[in-house]
Each structure stands twice: as C-alpha cells, then as structure tokens.
Backbone of each chain as ProteinMPNN parsed JSONL, in Angstrom:
{"seq_chain_A": "MAMDANEIQKLIEEALPDAKVTIEDLRGDGDHYAAHVTSEAFRGKNRVQQHQIVYKALQGRMGGVLHALALQTSVPE", "coords_chain_A": {"N_chain_A": [[-17.602, 21.028, -8.22], [-17.424, 18.849, -6.121], [-17.984, 16.595, -3.379], [-20.332, 14.742, -1.34], [-20.264, 13.768, 2.129], [-21.766, 11.464, 2.661], [-21.886, 10.205, 0.254], [-19.274, 9.447, -0.197], [-18.908, 7.715, 1.929], [-20.784, 5.76, 1.244], [-19.793, 4.681, -1.145], [-17.38, 3.54, -0.257], [-18.294, 1.682, 1.591], [-19.78, 0.049, -0.047], [-17.812, -1.186, -1.529], [-16.318, -2.289, 0.47], [-17.795, -4.188, 2.425], [-17.591, -4.833, 5.148], [-16.548, -2.666, 6.309], [-15.757, -0.119, 8.731], [-16.534, 3.176, 8.707], [-15.524, 6.488, 9.203], [-16.213, 9.834, 8.592], [-15.053, 13.127, 8.146], [-15.822, 16.441, 7.53], [-13.546, 18.623, 6.645], [-13.402, 21.351, 5.994], [-15.913, 22.132, 5.393], [-16.494, 22.541, 2.782], [-17.026, 20.559, 1.075], [-14.934, 19.508, -0.254], [-12.672, 18.911, 1.077], [-11.905, 16.41, 2.989], [-11.581, 14.248, 5.877], [-10.967, 10.88, 6.476], [-11.516, 7.849, 8.219], [-10.915, 4.537, 7.877], [-11.76, 1.287, 8.681], [-11.048, -2.018, 8.139], [-11.208, -5.521, 7.385], [-10.121, -6.166, 5.055], [-7.74, -4.894, 4.845], [-5.855, -6.248, 6.194], [-2.541, -7.468, 6.565], [-1.585, -5.934, 4.553], [0.435, -3.242, 3.242], [0.638, 0.302, 4.007], [0.404, 1.843, 1.648], [-0.851, 0.03, -0.082], [-3.213, -0.367, 1.335], [-4.382, 2.175, 1.234], [-4.704, 2.346, -1.515], [-6.719, 0.489, -1.943], [-8.902, 1.806, -0.874], [-8.968, 4.027, -2.548], [-9.614, 2.781, -4.949], [-12.166, 1.95, -4.345], [-13.415, 4.345, -4.451], [-13.655, 4.766, -7.043], [-12.138, 6.307, -8.983], [-12.636, 8.934, -8.307], [-10.982, 10.113, -6.54], [-8.664, 12.68, -6.256], [-9.783, 13.868, -8.35], [-12.889, 14.811, -8.681], [-13.013, 14.657, -5.995], [-11.039, 16.481, -4.12], [-9.36, 16.487, -1.857], [-8.599, 14.051, 0.474], [-7.938, 13.236, 3.556], [-6.557, 10.431, 4.604], [-6.913, 7.665, 6.764], [-6.118, 4.391, 7.55], [-7.022, 1.275, 9.034], [-6.731, -1.954, 10.65], [-9.216, -4.179, 11.881], [-9.327, -4.679, 15.469]], "CA_chain_A": [[-16.494, 20.07, -7.993], [-17.399, 18.471, -4.703], [-18.716, 15.35, -3.053], [-20.755, 14.881, 0.064], [-19.689, 12.719, 2.986], [-22.519, 10.204, 2.575], [-21.542, 9.549, -1.016], [-17.954, 8.82, 0.023], [-19.14, 6.569, 2.833], [-21.541, 4.721, 0.518], [-18.871, 4.042, -2.099], [-16.415, 2.713, 0.474], [-19.023, 0.544, 2.195], [-20.177, -0.875, -1.13], [-16.637, -1.98, -1.926], [-15.805, -2.995, 1.662], [-19.01, -4.355, 3.224], [-17.334, -4.943, 6.601], [-15.772, -1.502, 6.756], [-16.281, 0.943, 9.607], [-16.051, 4.389, 8.044], [-15.91, 7.762, 9.8], [-15.794, 10.9, 7.66], [-15.148, 14.457, 8.722], [-15.663, 17.476, 6.498], [-12.567, 19.48, 7.303], [-13.587, 22.794, 5.783], [-17.312, 22.436, 5.082], [-16.648, 22.942, 1.373], [-17.284, 19.376, 0.255], [-13.741, 19.212, -1.057], [-11.563, 18.538, 1.957], [-12.417, 15.497, 4.016], [-10.694, 13.272, 6.527], [-11.73, 9.633, 6.636], [-10.816, 6.744, 8.872], [-11.568, 3.319, 7.393], [-11.267, 0.061, 9.327], [-11.599, -3.167, 7.392], [-10.429, -6.764, 7.365], [-9.465, -6.213, 3.735], [-6.404, -4.265, 4.917], [-4.919, -7.093, 6.958], [-1.388, -7.992, 5.831], [-1.206, -5.029, 3.454], [1.104, -2.044, 3.746], [-0.232, 1.501, 3.959], [0.116, 2.225, 0.262], [-1.857, -0.907, -0.608], [-4.486, -0.119, 2.027], [-4.991, 3.394, 0.686], [-5.118, 2.064, -2.901], [-8.007, -0.212, -1.88], [-9.939, 2.831, -0.668], [-9.074, 4.834, -3.772], [-10.358, 1.99, -5.965], [-13.58, 1.984, -3.948], [-13.937, 5.672, -4.819], [-13.852, 4.69, -8.506], [-11.527, 7.365, -9.781], [-12.982, 10.303, -7.884], [-9.899, 10.682, -5.734], [-7.76, 13.486, -7.068], [-10.592, 14.558, -9.373], [-14.004, 15.483, -8.006], [-12.647, 14.731, -4.582], [-9.701, 17.068, -4.171], [-8.469, 16.105, -0.76], [-9.134, 13.125, 1.473], [-6.885, 12.807, 4.487], [-7.018, 9.06, 4.819], [-6.277, 6.784, 7.745], [-6.695, 3.05, 7.426], [-6.555, 0.343, 10.078], [-7.289, -3.317, 10.635], [-10.006, -4.388, 13.111], [-8.549, -5.262, 16.594]], "C_chain_A": [[-16.516, 19.693, -6.505], [-18.151, 17.154, -4.541], [-19.289, 15.529, -1.662], [-20.341, 13.626, 0.824], [-20.426, 11.396, 2.804], [-22.142, 9.421, 1.321], [-20.206, 8.805, -0.876], [-18.144, 7.558, 0.851], [-19.795, 5.421, 2.068], [-20.607, 3.942, -0.415], [-17.919, 3.085, -1.381], [-17.119, 1.478, 1.031], [-19.491, -0.45, 1.143], [-19.013, -1.784, -1.493], [-16.116, -2.815, -0.755], [-16.959, -3.179, 2.641], [-18.764, -4.386, 4.73], [-16.763, -3.65, 7.181], [-16.532, -0.64, 7.759], [-15.675, 2.235, 9.054], [-16.484, 5.619, 8.845], [-15.367, 8.858, 8.885], [-16.031, 12.252, 8.306], [-14.93, 15.48, 7.614], [-14.768, 18.561, 7.095], [-12.873, 20.963, 7.155], [-15.031, 23.159, 5.431], [-17.512, 22.82, 3.634], [-16.872, 21.738, 0.463], [-16.086, 18.956, -0.561], [-12.577, 18.731, -0.214], [-12.098, 17.695, 3.103], [-11.276, 14.751, 4.686], [-11.539, 12.025, 6.727], [-10.874, 8.618, 7.36], [-11.585, 5.484, 8.503], [-10.918, 2.119, 8.075], [-11.893, -1.132, 8.614], [-10.637, -4.351, 7.431], [-9.623, -6.855, 6.065], [-8.043, -5.655, 3.791], [-5.365, -5.175, 5.557], [-3.8, -7.624, 6.064], [-0.945, -7.092, 4.689], [-0.484, -3.807, 4.035], [0.201, -0.829, 3.507], [-0.584, 1.866, 2.522], [-0.988, 1.327, -0.298], [-3.212, -0.656, 0.034], [-5.175, 1.116, 1.419], [-5.468, 3.146, -0.752], [-6.458, 1.337, -2.941], [-9.129, 0.811, -1.733], [-10.098, 3.675, -1.929], [-9.84, 4.072, -4.861], [-11.85, 2.01, -5.65], [-14.215, 3.298, -4.396], [-14.012, 5.838, -6.347], [-13.363, 5.94, -9.24], [-11.851, 8.782, -9.352], [-11.825, 10.965, -7.121], [-8.932, 11.456, -6.63], [-8.51, 14.207, -8.18], [-11.673, 15.35, -8.672], [-13.664, 15.668, -6.524], [-11.196, 15.195, -4.489], [-8.793, 16.527, -3.075], [-9.198, 15.185, 0.204], [-7.974, 12.668, 2.339], [-7.299, 11.434, 4.984], [-6.198, 8.352, 5.89], [-6.938, 5.422, 7.637], [-6.195, 2.203, 8.595], [-7.312, -0.973, 9.978], [-8.074, -3.487, 11.934], [-9.147, -5.046, 14.182], [-8.806, -6.755, 16.682]], "O_chain_A": [[-15.696, 20.185, -5.729], [-18.845, 16.684, -5.442], [-18.81, 16.356, -0.887], [-20.102, 12.571, 0.237], [-19.807, 10.333, 2.791], [-22.085, 8.192, 1.309], [-20.042, 7.69, -1.371], [-17.624, 6.49, 0.528], [-19.414, 4.261, 2.221], [-20.635, 2.712, -0.463], [-17.684, 1.966, -1.837], [-16.598, 0.366, 0.951], [-19.586, -1.648, 1.409], [-19.185, -2.979, -1.733], [-15.553, -3.893, -0.945], [-17.091, -2.406, 3.589], [-19.64, -4.004, 5.506], [-16.525, -3.549, 8.384], [-17.745, -0.451, 7.668], [-14.456, 2.366, 8.949], [-17.669, 5.782, 9.136], [-14.212, 8.814, 8.46], [-17.066, 12.493, 8.927], [-13.966, 15.39, 6.854], [-15.202, 19.326, 7.956], [-12.635, 21.746, 8.075], [-15.347, 24.326, 5.2], [-18.557, 23.359, 3.27], [-16.905, 21.871, -0.76], [-16.208, 18.132, -1.467], [-11.6, 18.2, -0.743], [-12.672, 18.213, 4.062], [-10.173, 14.637, 4.152], [-12.706, 12.118, 7.108], [-9.664, 8.535, 7.146], [-12.779, 5.378, 8.786], [-9.698, 1.954, 8.053], [-13.114, -1.235, 8.503], [-9.419, -4.187, 7.5], [-8.594, -7.526, 5.994], [-7.236, -5.909, 2.897], [-4.163, -4.921, 5.482], [-4.041, -8.149, 4.977], [-0.033, -7.442, 3.938], [-0.75, -3.391, 5.163], [-0.856, -0.932, 2.885], [-1.738, 2.165, 2.217], [-1.939, 1.809, -0.912], [-4.243, -0.723, -0.635], [-6.372, 1.104, 1.132], [-6.505, 3.667, -1.163], [-7.248, 1.541, -3.863], [-10.171, 0.702, -2.38], [-11.215, 4.0, -2.332], [-10.623, 4.664, -5.603], [-12.689, 2.077, -6.548], [-15.411, 3.351, -4.684], [-14.379, 6.896, -6.86], [-14.1, 6.545, -10.019], [-11.385, 9.737, -9.974], [-11.708, 12.189, -7.066], [-8.448, 10.937, -7.635], [-7.945, 15.054, -8.871], [-11.418, 16.427, -8.132], [-13.983, 16.684, -5.905], [-10.259, 14.435, -4.737], [-7.641, 16.162, -3.31], [-10.283, 15.507, 0.688], [-7.15, 11.846, 1.937], [-8.286, 11.3, 5.707], [-4.97, 8.43, 5.918], [-8.164, 5.312, 7.632], [-5.08, 2.395, 9.082], [-8.354, -1.088, 9.333], [-7.649, -2.994, 12.979], [-8.314, -5.892, 13.856], [-8.252, -7.426, 17.553]]}, "seq_chain_B": "MSDNPVFDFIQAELDGNDVVLFMKGNPMFPQCGFSATAVEILNRMAVPFKGINVLADDNVRNGIKEFSDWPTIPQLYVKGEFVGGCDIMREMYETGELHEYMKSKGFDPQYV", "coords_chain_B": {"N_chain_B": [[7.498, -2.598, -19.252], [4.819, -0.241, -19.47], [3.254, 1.325, -22.386], [3.426, 4.001, -21.992], [5.057, 6.906, -22.794], [6.086, 8.708, -20.982], [6.821, 7.274, -18.851], [9.434, 6.432, -19.151], [10.867, 8.746, -18.715], [10.174, 9.211, -16.059], [11.162, 6.905, -14.811], [13.887, 7.241, -15.312], [14.453, 9.47, -13.742], [14.002, 8.38, -11.242], [15.92, 6.414, -11.189], [18.155, 7.98, -11.277], [18.22, 9.523, -9.022], [18.354, 9.394, -5.496], [16.311, 10.167, -3.672], [13.18, 11.217, -4.523], [10.738, 13.656, -5.032], [7.719, 13.958, -6.365], [5.891, 16.734, -7.024], [3.703, 19.625, -6.504], [4.728, 22.583, -7.757], [7.933, 23.837, -6.619], [10.665, 22.812, -4.412], [11.461, 25.176, -3.148], [9.295, 26.833, -3.587], [6.574, 25.556, -2.92], [3.397, 24.739, -4.346], [1.08, 23.91, -3.22], [-0.733, 22.825, -0.413], [-0.401, 20.199, 0.505], [1.877, 19.351, -0.876], [3.658, 21.158, 0.194], [3.731, 20.332, 2.842], [4.924, 17.832, 2.557], [7.456, 18.584, 1.607], [8.36, 20.005, 3.818], [8.563, 18.005, 5.753], [10.649, 16.411, 4.702], [12.679, 18.307, 4.716], [12.9, 18.876, 7.445], [13.944, 16.484, 8.321], [16.263, 16.691, 7.131], [16.911, 15.333, 4.826], [18.34, 15.016, 1.732], [16.761, 15.761, -1.386], [15.245, 15.39, -4.664], [13.09, 17.649, -6.123], [10.35, 17.388, -8.248], [8.496, 19.245, -10.401], [5.284, 18.735, -11.099], [3.449, 20.343, -12.223], [4.627, 21.59, -14.255], [4.48, 20.029, -16.462], [1.978, 18.398, -18.003], [1.906, 15.79, -18.906], [3.631, 14.475, -17.205], [2.37, 14.964, -14.816], [-0.015, 13.499, -15.074], [1.021, 11.061, -15.873], [2.564, 10.138, -13.736], [0.703, 9.377, -11.913], [-0.437, 7.21, -13.069], [1.788, 5.598, -13.268], [2.388, 4.903, -10.634], [0.026, 4.002, -9.781], [-1.455, 5.706, -8.145], [-3.531, 8.229, -7.05], [-2.991, 10.918, -6.434], [-1.041, 13.954, -5.873], [1.408, 15.126, -3.578], [4.028, 12.728, -4.417], [6.203, 10.447, -2.945], [9.348, 9.013, -3.538], [11.816, 6.667, -2.695], [14.923, 5.583, -3.382], [13.895, 4.512, -5.719], [11.586, 3.327, -4.859], [8.123, 3.534, -4.256], [6.911, 5.417, -1.661], [4.777, 6.83, -0.572], [1.97, 9.193, -0.326], [1.152, 12.482, 0.87], [-0.371, 12.02, 3.253], [0.512, 9.492, 4.129], [3.232, 9.974, 4.44], [3.142, 11.891, 6.494], [1.917, 10.433, 8.575], [3.788, 8.369, 8.929], [5.966, 9.891, 9.618], [5.182, 11.023, 12.034], [4.989, 8.789, 13.661], [7.541, 7.964, 13.763], [8.292, 6.098, 12.015], [9.123, 6.882, 9.505], [11.627, 7.885, 9.871], [12.973, 5.551, 10.621], [12.64, 4.084, 8.313], [14.067, 5.666, 6.448], [16.626, 5.443, 7.539], [17.015, 2.758, 7.126], [17.4, 2.796, 4.478], [19.806, 3.891, 4.204], [20.162, 6.525, 4.884], [20.639, 9.508, 6.958], [18.542, 10.569, 8.861], [17.537, 13.582, 10.44], [16.484, 14.532, 13.766], [14.102, 16.758, 14.577]], "CA_chain_B": [[6.896, -1.33, -18.893], [3.686, 0.037, -20.362], [3.688, 2.116, -23.523], [3.355, 5.439, -21.726], [6.43, 7.406, -23.003], [6.598, 9.501, -19.859], [7.368, 6.339, -17.849], [10.904, 6.399, -19.277], [11.365, 9.956, -18.028], [9.998, 9.003, -14.61], [12.12, 5.864, -14.363], [15.246, 7.82, -15.341], [14.583, 10.332, -12.561], [14.077, 7.501, -10.059], [17.225, 5.726, -11.227], [19.241, 8.948, -11.131], [18.16, 10.267, -7.752], [17.968, 8.528, -4.377], [15.027, 10.577, -3.099], [12.484, 12.075, -5.496], [9.387, 14.048, -4.623], [6.889, 14.555, -7.415], [5.132, 17.695, -6.232], [3.199, 20.807, -7.201], [5.642, 23.659, -7.427], [9.278, 23.291, -6.361], [10.931, 22.819, -2.961], [11.522, 26.535, -2.602], [7.949, 27.434, -3.665], [5.505, 24.577, -3.126], [2.159, 25.454, -4.742], [-0.097, 23.191, -2.704], [-0.485, 22.549, 1.0], [0.101, 18.834, 0.709], [3.274, 19.329, -1.34], [4.451, 21.929, 1.162], [3.933, 19.468, 4.025], [5.909, 16.797, 2.192], [8.774, 19.234, 1.552], [8.764, 20.354, 5.18], [8.972, 16.769, 6.439], [11.983, 16.032, 4.216], [13.638, 19.326, 5.178], [13.124, 18.691, 8.895], [14.823, 15.324, 8.504], [17.515, 17.051, 6.416], [17.203, 14.311, 3.808], [18.367, 15.68, 0.424], [15.832, 15.148, -2.345], [14.997, 16.155, -5.883], [11.669, 17.971, -6.311], [9.963, 17.486, -9.668], [7.258, 20.021, -10.454], [4.383, 18.109, -12.074], [2.652, 21.382, -12.872], [5.367, 22.062, -15.437], [4.242, 19.141, -17.617], [0.771, 17.59, -17.743], [2.186, 14.363, -19.143], [4.228, 13.941, -15.971], [1.331, 15.071, -13.778], [-0.923, 12.349, -15.2], [1.804, 9.828, -16.011], [3.058, 9.65, -12.432], [-0.43, 8.736, -11.22], [-0.582, 5.887, -13.697], [3.036, 4.875, -12.961], [2.375, 4.352, -9.257], [-1.367, 3.666, -9.438], [-1.757, 6.535, -6.971], [-4.264, 9.291, -7.742], [-2.754, 12.306, -6.02], [0.305, 14.516, -5.734], [2.747, 14.692, -3.93], [4.403, 11.311, -4.325], [7.598, 10.32, -2.517], [10.066, 7.796, -3.933], [13.153, 6.538, -2.102], [15.658, 4.518, -4.093], [13.024, 3.908, -6.727], [10.402, 2.692, -4.252], [7.07, 4.482, -3.898], [6.683, 5.386, -0.207], [3.399, 7.259, -0.326], [1.661, 10.605, -0.515], [1.305, 13.343, 2.051], [-0.939, 11.379, 4.446], [1.371, 8.407, 4.608], [4.478, 10.582, 4.924], [2.904, 12.535, 7.793], [1.659, 9.397, 9.575], [5.053, 7.679, 9.2], [6.87, 10.843, 10.301], [4.741, 11.206, 13.425], [5.212, 7.56, 14.451], [8.971, 7.64, 13.755], [8.548, 5.055, 11.006], [9.804, 7.441, 8.325], [13.054, 7.944, 10.231], [13.514, 4.173, 10.549], [12.674, 3.722, 6.891], [15.184, 6.369, 5.806], [17.878, 4.831, 8.024], [17.166, 1.437, 6.485], [17.821, 3.049, 3.089], [21.163, 4.422, 4.214], [20.223, 7.975, 5.136], [20.826, 9.862, 8.37], [17.505, 11.591, 9.085], [17.665, 14.339, 11.695], [15.28, 14.648, 14.614], [13.953, 18.179, 14.923]], "C_chain_B": [[5.784, -1.021, -19.909], [4.149, 1.008, -21.439], [3.64, 3.62, -23.238], [4.772, 6.026, -21.79], [6.985, 8.13, -21.785], [7.176, 8.583, -18.779], [8.9, 6.306, -17.925], [11.523, 7.59, -18.555], [11.321, 9.729, -16.519], [11.032, 8.005, -14.095], [13.541, 6.42, -14.327], [15.468, 8.703, -14.115], [14.749, 9.469, -11.298], [15.425, 6.794, -10.007], [18.355, 6.704, -10.9], [19.256, 9.683, -9.805], [17.662, 9.374, -6.62], [16.576, 8.85, -3.866], [14.38, 11.57, -4.065], [11.087, 12.383, -4.968], [8.692, 14.68, -5.826], [5.888, 15.446, -6.702], [4.537, 18.779, -7.127], [4.045, 21.982, -6.758], [7.036, 23.075, -7.259], [9.587, 23.461, -4.878], [10.998, 24.221, -2.357], [10.123, 27.153, -2.576], [6.903, 26.36, -3.956], [4.198, 25.312, -3.457], [0.92, 24.7, -4.3], [0.255, 22.797, -1.288], [0.118, 21.176, 1.231], [1.554, 18.733, 0.266], [4.163, 20.07, -0.348], [4.734, 21.089, 2.406], [4.991, 18.411, 3.742], [7.321, 17.382, 2.176], [9.276, 19.518, 2.963], [9.26, 19.117, 5.943], [10.39, 16.372, 6.019], [13.035, 17.026, 4.698], [13.941, 19.165, 6.669], [14.071, 17.519, 9.135], [16.19, 15.565, 7.853], [17.926, 15.938, 5.453], [17.195, 15.018, 2.45], [17.429, 14.977, -0.555], [15.737, 16.016, -3.596], [13.497, 16.373, -5.996], [11.392, 18.072, -7.799], [8.574, 18.113, -9.726], [6.328, 19.448, -11.521], [3.523, 19.147, -12.783], [3.322, 21.885, -14.158], [5.038, 21.216, -16.669], [3.074, 18.201, -17.302], [1.003, 16.102, -17.971], [2.753, 13.721, -17.884], [3.159, 13.909, -14.877], [0.38, 13.876, -13.847], [-0.164, 11.029, -15.224], [2.228, 9.256, -14.666], [1.93, 8.94, -11.68], [-0.654, 7.338, -11.762], [0.6, 4.999, -13.295], [2.945, 4.177, -11.612], [1.002, 3.836, -8.874], [-1.776, 4.386, -8.156], [-2.317, 7.84, -7.506], [-3.889, 10.723, -7.401], [-1.269, 12.661, -6.006], [0.339, 15.159, -4.376], [2.922, 13.178, -3.838], [5.9, 11.227, -3.997], [8.161, 8.968, -2.958], [11.434, 7.8, -3.273], [13.826, 5.317, -2.727], [14.701, 3.734, -4.994], [11.737, 3.32, -6.196], [9.39, 3.756, -3.878], [6.754, 4.345, -2.416], [5.262, 5.802, 0.117], [3.204, 8.723, -0.641], [1.788, 11.332, 0.809], [0.794, 12.662, 3.313], [0.022, 10.361, 5.026], [2.687, 8.983, 5.141], [4.267, 11.165, 6.325], [2.712, 11.475, 8.882], [2.972, 8.691, 9.947], [5.996, 8.591, 9.976], [6.506, 10.93, 11.78], [5.01, 9.965, 14.282], [6.702, 7.195, 14.482], [9.334, 6.614, 12.687], [9.353, 5.595, 9.825], [11.303, 7.552, 8.602], [13.678, 6.552, 10.092], [13.668, 3.759, 9.091], [13.878, 4.373, 6.2], [16.522, 5.769, 6.261], [18.109, 3.506, 7.298], [17.607, 1.585, 5.03], [19.173, 3.765, 3.018], [21.258, 5.914, 4.431], [20.411, 8.224, 6.632], [19.819, 10.948, 8.73], [17.666, 12.265, 10.442], [16.349, 14.327, 12.465], [15.151, 16.105, 15.035], [12.895, 18.299, 16.02]], "O_chain_B": [[5.816, -1.484, -21.05], [5.292, 1.466, -21.42], [3.798, 4.425, -24.155], [5.609, 5.697, -20.949], [8.197, 8.167, -21.574], [7.92, 9.03, -17.906], [9.579, 6.171, -16.907], [12.547, 7.473, -17.882], [12.28, 10.009, -15.8], [11.688, 8.234, -13.078], [14.311, 6.107, -13.419], [16.545, 8.685, -13.519], [15.536, 9.794, -10.409], [16.0, 6.599, -8.936], [19.375, 6.322, -10.326], [20.213, 10.395, -9.502], [16.659, 8.676, -6.771], [15.758, 7.957, -3.65], [14.948, 12.615, -4.381], [10.359, 11.496, -4.522], [9.031, 15.785, -6.249], [5.118, 14.972, -5.866], [4.817, 18.851, -8.323], [4.092, 22.34, -5.581], [7.302, 21.956, -7.697], [8.869, 24.162, -4.166], [10.635, 24.425, -1.198], [9.793, 27.905, -1.659], [6.403, 26.252, -5.076], [3.928, 26.381, -2.91], [-0.147, 24.818, -4.903], [1.405, 22.472, -0.993], [1.028, 21.007, 2.043], [2.371, 18.108, 0.942], [5.29, 19.653, -0.084], [5.835, 21.128, 2.956], [5.847, 18.132, 4.582], [8.264, 16.762, 2.665], [10.448, 19.308, 3.274], [10.244, 19.18, 6.68], [11.225, 16.039, 6.859], [14.15, 16.637, 5.048], [15.087, 19.299, 7.099], [14.901, 17.559, 10.043], [17.124, 14.776, 7.996], [19.108, 15.64, 5.284], [16.167, 15.562, 2.048], [17.317, 13.751, -0.551], [16.093, 17.194, -3.594], [12.719, 15.42, -5.969], [12.11, 18.756, -8.528], [7.61, 17.582, -9.174], [6.555, 19.65, -12.714], [2.935, 18.862, -13.826], [2.693, 22.506, -15.015], [5.29, 21.642, -17.796], [3.179, 17.324, -16.444], [0.385, 15.258, -17.321], [2.414, 12.59, -17.535], [3.062, 12.947, -14.115], [0.011, 13.306, -12.82], [-0.617, 10.02, -14.684], [2.249, 8.039, -14.477], [2.176, 8.015, -10.905], [-1.009, 6.413, -11.033], [0.436, 3.81, -13.02], [3.361, 3.029, -11.457], [0.817, 3.297, -7.783], [-2.342, 3.803, -7.232], [-1.674, 8.501, -8.321], [-4.411, 11.656, -8.012], [-0.389, 11.806, -6.11], [-0.681, 15.739, -4.005], [2.098, 12.46, -3.273], [6.739, 11.835, -4.662], [7.534, 7.924, -2.775], [12.133, 8.814, -3.286], [13.354, 4.187, -2.607], [14.695, 2.504, -5.029], [10.89, 2.867, -6.965], [9.737, 4.762, -3.26], [6.367, 3.267, -1.964], [4.613, 5.205, 0.975], [4.099, 9.407, -1.137], [2.44, 10.86, 1.741], [1.458, 12.718, 4.348], [0.312, 10.353, 6.222], [3.195, 8.534, 6.169], [5.087, 10.971, 7.223], [3.268, 11.592, 9.974], [3.24, 8.445, 11.124], [6.724, 8.148, 10.864], [7.37, 10.915, 12.656], [5.232, 10.078, 15.488], [7.089, 6.233, 15.146], [10.504, 6.299, 12.475], [10.154, 4.881, 9.222], [12.135, 7.349, 7.717], [14.76, 6.394, 9.526], [14.672, 3.171, 8.69], [14.613, 3.716, 5.463], [17.439, 5.61, 5.456], [19.23, 3.175, 6.91], [18.116, 0.643, 4.422], [19.625, 4.183, 1.952], [22.307, 6.514, 4.193], [20.354, 7.308, 7.452], [20.187, 12.112, 8.887], [17.9, 11.608, 11.456], [15.269, 14.143, 11.903], [15.995, 16.623, 15.765], [12.6, 19.405, 16.473]]}, "name": "protein", "num_of_chains": 2, "seq": "MAMDANEIQKLIEEALPDAKVTIEDLRGDGDHYAAHVTSEAFRGKNRVQQHQIVYKALQGRMGGVLHALALQTSVPEMSDNPVFDFIQAELDGNDVVLFMKGNPMFPQCGFSATAVEILNRMAVPFKGINVLADDNVRNGIKEFSDWPTIPQLYVKGEFVGGCDIMREMYETGELHEYMKSKGFDPQYV"}
C-alpha cells in the first residue's frame, strides 16, 4: 500500500502540464508525502477546489493507496 | 440529491449542527493524527462542534467522501458548508483565515 514520489509527480504533471510540483517523502515509507503544486489551473479557485483538482489528477489514489498527502497549492506569481 | 441513502443522514447532521467534524474516532479520543489536529484546532479556538466518528459506520465513512467529493477524513463543515480537510484547516488556522471565517459565520474564535 504505497506510492513513490515520481508516480505522484507524473500523475499531477500529466493532468496539469504547466504545474511545478515538489514532493517530499515525510517518513520514507511511501505513504506520507507533502506536495506543493503551482499551476495556472488554480487561478480564481478556492482552496477546496484547488485541492480537488490535484485529487482528480491522482485518479482516486488519494485516501486509498496514497494514505496521506499534505498538500499545498498556489497560483504562479 | 443523489440516491445515496446516507446523504440524508449527513444532511440532517449538517442542518442540525452549526459546526460538524467528520473524523476518525471522537473528540475525546481521535484515532488518527489528522483528525486529532483538526480537533485541536477547533478546541484552541474554543469553537463548539459535533464530532461524528466515521469509523463507526462504513456507509458514512464512504458516503461523506462522495457527498463532498473529497477523498479523505477529517472533513469540517460550518453551517452546512464544506471548509476542508486537515491541510486546509491548518493552513487557514496559521494564516488567521480560519478565525476570520469563523467570525464571518457568527462565532467568537479564541486566540491561543
């Protein structure tokens, strides 16, 4: 029950081609990550909507295979 | 509303309580770090809330994710509005946004 950082990054970048994604493995167990995603797709959206965009990019893995992803989203400067 | 029967239960809880936290465990004994963080944030602000233990009923545990289109627990609702999960609560709390939000909903959040 785990994912690796590259897989997470790949999924997000596939869904958000312009995204800048940084991923940190918080515990080295492949189950607890922190990610910061910056994308134009978030502009004008509230936090819940921004996070939902990322969760959709992860195609249902969030809360399943991927137990914990501390997520931060932002819009390009 | 969709045909998921548990939505009626969820909606009734949201209609009947100003602040609802769908969580793992209960406010006295959270059973997950993220739920514990959410409880602590609400307690620090001294905002009264109802904790609903999704571990007690799988229908609620899965139904709430479908209800809000949000894949994880905990989930915070204020006056029927989905505010977010643990990440968003923590980020809003740290920036002071959660206090402003609660004030805008008629609460008197404390600053600890």
